[in-house]
N, C-alpha and C positions, 0 to 999 in steps of 0.2 A: 709548120709545126703546130702542135696543139696549144691553144691558149688556156692558161691556168685560170682558176676561179677569181683570183684577185684582179687580174687583167680584164676578165670578162665584166666584173663589177665596175671597174673604173670606166668602162665604156657605157655601162648602164646608167651611172649616176646622172650625167646631164640629160640623157634621154628621158629618164623617169622623174626628173626634177628633184632628186634626193638632195643635191647640193644647194638648192634654194632654202631648204629647211635645216640642213645639217652641215656643219663644218667638219673638217678633218684635222684641225689644228688646235682644238680646245676652246675656240670662241663659241659663244652661244648665239644661235640665230633663232628662227622660229622654234626649232626643236633643239634637243641636246646635241652636242658635238659627238661624232663617232669616235673621236680620240679617247682612248681609255674607257670607253663605254663597256666593252666586254669584260666581265669579271668584277664589275662594280655593283654596288647596291643602288637601286633606283627607288625614288619615292614618288607617290602618286597623290592626286587630289583627295582621294577618299581616306588618306592616312595610311594606306598599306605600303609595303615595300616589297621588292623582288630582287633577286640576284640575276644579273644580266648574263645568262648562259645562252647556249645555242637555242634552246626551246623558247626562252624569253624573246630573243631577237626574231625568231620565226613568227611568233605571235604578234610582235610589234610591227613587223612588215606586213603581214597578211590581214591583221585585224587591229589597226592602230587606234580605233575608237574604244577598244576594250578597257584600256587603262590610260588615264590622262595624267601626264607628268605634273608633279607638284609645282605650283607657281605659274603654270601656263594657262590655267582656267579653261582652255579650249584646245582642241586638237584639229588642226586644219590639214593633217596629212591625208593623202590619197589612200584609198583602200586598194590593196594589190591582189586580193584573193580572187576577184572575179571582174567581169566587165571589161571595158576597153583597156584598162591598165593591168589586166591580169598578168602576173609574172609566171614564167615556166618554173618548174621545180629546180632546174639547173641554175636559173637566175637567182632564186631565193638562196640556194646554197652558196652561190658566188657572193652575194651581198653579205651573208653571214661570215664567210671566210674573210672578206675584205674588212669588215668591222673588227673581226678578231685580230687581223694583222696590224691594226692601229692601236693595240693595247699590249703592254708587256706580257700579261698573262696569256693572251691569245697568240702572240708571236712566238712565245716560248713553246706553247703547245704545238703550234704548226711546225716549228723547227724540229721538235722531238719526233713528230709524226713523219716528217720528211726523211730523217735519218733512219728510221725503222721501216720505211716503206720504199723499197727499191723500184720505184716507177721508172719506166724508160724515159731518159732525158733526151730530147731531140735537139 
């Protein structure tokens, strides 16, 4: 059968070292936890804030140096837009869906989409 985006992302996490910097249970590592990230307000070193929606997550994955999280001082995250670590578009989507699944707002949105989207279940 076909693998869904969340399962695809779970396979990517160790390969792309996401889990080195980010937890999925709310604990802070080098970077913020993925738990409840989607739908939250994020603060940055320059004093700005942003709402963590799909566009924000995409930018954070592909261009992590663009915004440095408040309190971290530096961003050691790998850049995934090009080079050896370049992610395919399907992988970026999978990671976004995975991060969404770890928050109430994202999980509710995904459940609503699943109900209204009669994709073939194998």
